[in-house]
C-alpha positions in Angstrom: 96.0 77.5 90.3 96.1 81.0 91.8 98.9 83.3 90.7 101.7 84.3 93.1 100.3 87.8 93.4 96.8 86.4 94.2 98.2 84.2 96.9 100.1 87.1 98.5 97.1 89.4 98.4 94.8 86.6 99.8 97.2 86.0 102.7 97.4 89.7 103.6 93.6 90.2 103.2 92.8 87.2 105.4 95.3 88.3 108.0 93.8 91.7 108.1 90.3 90.3 108.5 91.6 88.1 111.3 93.4 90.9 113.0 90.2 92.9 113.2 88.3 89.8 114.5 86.1 89.6 111.4 84.6 86.1 110.7 85.5 84.6 107.4 82.7 82.5 105.9 83.9 81.6 102.5 87.3 81.4 100.7 87.1 80.0 97.2 89.3 80.0 94.1 87.2 79.8 90.9 89.1 77.9 88.1 86.8 79.3 85.4 87.2 83.0 86.2 90.7 82.6 87.8 89.6 84.7 90.8 89.6 84.3 94.6 86.4 85.1 96.3 86.0 85.8 100.0 82.9 86.5 102.1 83.4 87.9 105.6 82.0 90.2 108.2 79.5 89.8 111.1 76.6 89.7 108.7 78.4 88.1 105.8 78.2 91.5 104.1 81.8 92.0 103.0 82.6 90.5 99.5 86.2 90.6 98.3 87.4 89.5 94.9 91.1 89.0 94.1 92.0 89.1 90.5 94.9 87.3 88.8 97.1 90.4 88.9 96.7 90.6 92.7 94.4 93.6 92.7 91.3 93.2 94.9 87.8 94.7 94.9 85.8 95.2 98.1 82.1 95.4 98.2 80.1 96.0 101.4 76.4 95.1 101.3 74.3 97.0 103.8 
């Protein structure tokens, strides 16, 4: 189960992507790593990982 911080960060991240009309292709919570993973962007090139403490890491693949 995601932490409260993860859920809040996920909601604000997904809302921001939606506000900028960015397609969201994958939203997944991994029970093993306890992380939320999002793939978004026109070319599916934006990867976002949200850690248990609510911090997130962005990676943009060219």
